[in-house]
Each structure stands twice: as structure tokens, then as C-alpha cells.
C-alpha positions in Angstrom: -18.3 27.9 5.8 -17.6 29.0 2.2 -19.3 27.5 -0.6 -16.5 24.6 -1.0 -16.1 23.7 2.2 -19.7 23.4 2.1 -20.1 21.3 -0.8 -17.3 18.8 0.7 -19.4 18.7 3.9 -22.8 18.0 1.8 -21.1 15.0 -0.4 -21.2 12.9 2.9 -18.2 10.5 3.7 -15.6 9.6 1.1 -16.0 6.1 -1.0 -13.0 4.1 -0.6 -11.8 2.0 -3.7 -11.0 -1.2 -1.5 -8.4 -3.4 -2.1 -8.7 -6.6 -4.2 -6.9 -8.7 -1.7 -9.1 -8.2 1.3 -7.5 -11.1 3.2 -4.0 -10.5 2.3 -2.0 -7.9 5.1 0.4 -5.4 3.9 3.5 -6.3 4.3 5.2 -5.2 7.7 8.8 -4.1 6.6 10.1 -4.7 10.2 8.7 -8.4 10.1 8.1 -9.3 6.4 6.3 -12.3 5.9 6.0 -13.1 2.2 6.8 -15.2 -0.5 5.8 -15.5 -4.2 6.7 -17.6 -7.2 9.7 -15.2 -7.5 10.8 -14.9 -4.1 11.4 -16.8 -1.3 10.8 -15.6 2.6 14.1 -15.6 3.1 15.0 -13.2 0.0 12.2 -11.2 0.7 13.4 -10.6 4.4 16.8 -10.0 3.2 15.3 -7.1 0.9 13.4 -5.5 3.9 16.5 -5.7 6.0 18.5 -3.7 3.2 15.7 -1.3 2.6 15.3 -0.7 6.5 19.2 -0.5 7.0 19.3 2.3 3.9 16.0 3.8 5.6 14.8 3.6 1.8 11.8 4.8 0.3 10.5 1.5 -0.2 10.9 0.7 3.4 9.4 4.3 4.6 6.5 3.3 2.0 5.8 0.2 3.6 5.9 1.7 7.0 3.4 4.2 5.8 1.1 1.7 4.5 1.4 -0.6 7.2 0.6 2.5 9.7 -2.0 4.1 7.6 -3.6 1.3 5.4 -7.0 2.7 5.6 -6.1 6.0 4.0 -4.2 4.2 1.1 -7.3 2.1 0.6 -9.1 5.0 -0.5 -6.3 6.4 -2.8 -5.8 5.8 -6.4 -2.5 4.3 -7.2 0.2 6.8 -8.6 2.2 4.0 -10.2 -0.5 3.0 -12.9 -0.7 -0.9 -11.7 -4.3 -0.1 -11.2 -4.6 -1.2 -14.8 -3.3 -4.4 -13.9 -5.8 -7.1 -12.9 -5.7 -7.3 -9.0 -5.0 -3.7 -7.9 -8.0 -1.4 -6.9 -6.2 0.9 -4.9 -2.6 2.2 -3.4 -2.8 -0.2 -0.5 -2.7 -3.4 -3.1 1.0 -2.2 -4.0 2.2 -3.1 -0.5 0.8 -6.5 -0.1 3.3 -7.9 -2.3 6.3 -6.8 -3.5 5.3 -4.0 -5.9 5.8 -1.2 -3.6 9.7 -1.7 -4.3 9.1 -0.2 -7.7 
């Protein structure tokens, strides 16, 4: 084992950032159940249906978030929303419509 690998191994398990809305699920892009002050459940369903039909990046991102939520709970958000109240890690972007960009 080289020095870099030994340093990583000695560091122990990674510490995840967690998420602000523990009780809120990641929106399932194939069966979205979500609404907020700006979007009805029907509008959200239509958005995801269109995204799925186009196999858009947003659709792919929500699928990845659904399938790999533990990984995204350990990752910083790349869009910078962590500076906004409520987002601790990348997974928080996929518990609302923020992941649509």
C-alpha cells in the first residue's frame, strides 16, 4: 500500500454532510409525488413526464439521486445552493424541484 492509500485507510470512514429535510424523500422521477407553493402535483407530474420522454439531464439526475441517495448525502452540492438555507448536501436538491436547475 502506498503512502496516499495508507493515509486514506487510516482516516476511517467518510463523514457525510447529511440533509436538511431528513423526512422528505427524494422525488422519484418515474412516480413523482410532490407539490409546493409554486407547483401543483399535476404540474410536477407533467414536468417529470416530459423530462422522462426526453431522457433529459434533469430526469437522469433525479434517477441517480433516487438510486444513489446515500452517496449524494455525502457530497457537496455543485450548484451552490448550499449557501441557501436548507441545503446541506447534494441530495437536498432532489427533494424539491431544485434539481431541474
